[in-house]
N, C-alpha and C positions, 0 to 999 in steps of 0.2 A: 224405352220402347213405348209406342202409343198403345192405348188400351185395345187389346186384340178383339174385344167384343163390340167396340164402338163402330157402328155403321155410319156411312156418310149421310148427312142430311141433304135435302134438295138443294139448299144454297151452297153446299160443298161440292156438288157434282160439277165436273169439268164440262165445258162446252163441247158438244159433238163436233162442231165445225173446227174448233181449235185443235182438237185431238186428231182430226183428219188431215190437217195441214202438214205438208212436208217442206214448207218454206225454209230455205237455207240449208236443206239437206242435199246430199250428193248420192246419186243412184247409178247403177249399172244394169243394163239388160243385155243378156247374151242371146244369140239367135234373133237379133233385132231386125233383120231384114225380112223375116217372115211375118205372117199375119198376126200371130199372138204377140210376138216381140214388139212390133211397131205399135200395137195397140196398148200394151202395158207401159211402154215408154211414154206414150201420149198421156195416159192416165196419171202417171207419176209426175209428169211435167205440169199437168193441169192443177194439181194440188201443191205445186210450188217447187218441186225438186229440179236441180240441174241433173241432166241425164247423159251418160255415156252409152251410145248404141254400138254393140259389138257383134261382128259376124265374121265369116271367112273373107280372105282378101278379094275373092272374086265378086263379093257383094259391096265393095267400097263405094261405087257410084250410087248405089241404091241407099246405102247408109247416109251418105252426104245429102241426098235428096230428102230423106226422112228427117235428118237433123235440121235442115233449113225449115221444113214445114212445121215441125214441132216448136222450134224456137220462135218462129214468126207468130204461131198461133197462141202460144202461152207465155211468151216473153221470159224464157229461161235460157240458160246456157246449155247447149248440146254439143257433144263431140263424137266423131266416129272413130272407132278403134277396130283393128282386125287381128285375126290370129286363128290358131287351131286349139280348141279347148282340150283336146286329148293329149296335148304335148306340154309337159311341164315348163320347158323353156319359153314356149310361145305364150302360155298363160302368164308367166312371170313378166314377159316383155309388155304385153298390153296392160297388165295391172300396174306396172311401173309408169306407163304413159298416163294412165288415169290418175295415179297419185300425184304425178307432176302437175297435171292440169287442175285437179280438184282438191288435192291435199289429203283427202280421205274418202271413205265410202260409209254411208249410213244404211243404204237399201240396195239389195242385189236381187234381181229376178234371174235366176239361174235356169235359163230356158232353152239353151241350144240343144238340138237333138235331130235325129233323122228317122225316117221310116223307109225301109228298103224293100225292094222286090225279092221274090224267092223265099219268103218267110213261111215255110211250111215244115213238115217233119223231115224233109231232106235239105233243110237250110244249110248252105255251104259254110264251111269252117271260116272262110274269109268274111262272109256276111255277118256271121254271129260275132266275130271278133270286132268288126267295125261297130256293131251295136254297142258292145261293151265299152269300146274305146271312147266313143262320142257320148252316148246316152248315159253311161254309168261313170266311167273314169273321169270324163270331162266334167260332170257335175261335182265329183269329189274334188278335183283340182281347183276349180273356180271357187268352191265353197271354202276350201282351205286358204287359198290366197286372199279371199275377201275377208274372212274372219281374222287372219293375221294382220291385215291392214287396219281393221277396226280395233283390234287389241293394241297394236302399236300406237295408235292415236288416241286410245282410251275413250272412244265415243260409243262403243256398243253398236247395235244395229239389228236389222232384220234381213234374213236371207230366205228367199222364197224359191223353192225348187219346183220345176214342172215335172210332175209324175204323169198319170193318165188314168182314165177308168180302166185301162188295161193292166194297171197295177193291182186292181181289185178283182177283175174277172177276165175271162178269155173271150174276146170279141167273137161273136158268131159270124161265120161266113154265110153267104147266101146258099141255101140248100142245093146241093148238086153242082154248084158253080165255084164257090170259094172255099179254100182250106182255112183252118183255124191257125193263127200265127203263134208259134211258140217263142220266137226270138224277142220281139218287141215287148210283149207282156212281162217276160222274165226280167229284163233289165229295168223296166219301169217299176216293177215290184221292188227291185233292189233300191231304186231311188227313194221310194216311199219309206222303206225300212232304214236306209242310211240317213234320211232326214231325222228320224226319231233318235238314232244313235248320236248324231252330231248335235242335236238339240240338247241332249244330256251333257255332252262334252263342253258345250259353249255357254251353258246357263250361268255359270259364275262370272263370265265375262260380259254379261248383259247383252248377249247376242241371242236372238230368237231365230229358230230355224223351223220353217213349216213348208208344206208343199200343197200344190193344187193338182187336182185330177180332172182335167177337162174331158168332156165326152165328144160327141160328133159336132164340131164347130166348123162353120163355113169360113175357113181361114186362108184360102188360096191353095192349100195343099192338095185339094181335090179338083183343081181346075181342069185337068185332063180327063176326069172321070165322066162317063156317060150319065146323063140326067136320070136314067132309069135306075142306075146303081145308087145314086144319092137318094132317090125316092124310096128305094127299098130300105136303106139304112134309117131314113126318117120314120118309116113305118114301124121300126123296132123300138122306137123311143116312146115312152108313155105320153109325153107331150105331143107326139105326132109330128115333130118338126126337128130340124137341125138348129143348133145354137148359133148366135151371131157374136161377132168379136166383142162388141161393147157389153155383152153380158158377162164378160170376164173382168171388166174394169173394176167393179165394186169390190170383188174379193181380193184383188191385188192391192187396192188402196187400203182396205181393211187390214191386211196382213203387214203392209209396209209401214203403217202409221201407228200412232198411240191408241188408236181404237182397239188394238189387239195386244196390249202390253202384257196380258196374262195368258196369252196363247203361244205355246211352243211345242214342237214335236207332233203337231197335228196335221191332218190332210183334209182338204176341203174338196168335195166332189161337186162339179158343175156339169150335169149331164142330162138335164131334162127328165130325170128319173130312170135312166137306162139301167143302172145297177140295182134298182129295187126288185127286179124280177128274180 
């Protein structure tokens, strides 16, 4: 065993640029037809990874478009895969397709999720179950399948789950206009806690599991919202503005790469300071 007290000298420190590189690595992004998904797939490709972009079958054409754009931009291999993250057989099917094309996985951004209307104290049973199925069970199923592929091929890896600031707080509705949502925050809190549990489970397999908690990001999810609503939400953020998609890229590359080899079971908040209140 190396001397436990010996710290690295300057000459022994690895290059930050080398540690950031994912050249030769294989990655998967679920929910890749959405703003956050396509952005993180682009970020992983820029630092060298081949990327599988996954979403529901109805998004096939959009996935193919993004695959072409990312491959042309960053000279990596990209493949579109579709399925339902809440169904074990569907997850097994698209994971088998990825393994056939890529051989293994090193990085997974477990990002698929939904935000649904009617999320208040009278949230319908069906709506809440849909939240659990996609935002919670779907994260578990993809995490299990990804880790099993990594273990099977003996390469370890990094799994990044998308939680939310809603995993930490209850988002405030506009006074007198909006209700506070109990459904979405409860399942996102489960994702954050499940991340910690699975990090402990997989640590001996050299698989790191972390999560990110984005705040109010201009991702396309709010395209149908009135500008006044967005302005109100921006006013609740200490920075006084909404976040942009490329402001998530750095944290994804950090968690995916060797820059974060001593980080597991953690959650990183990117919210312009919203949760400090």
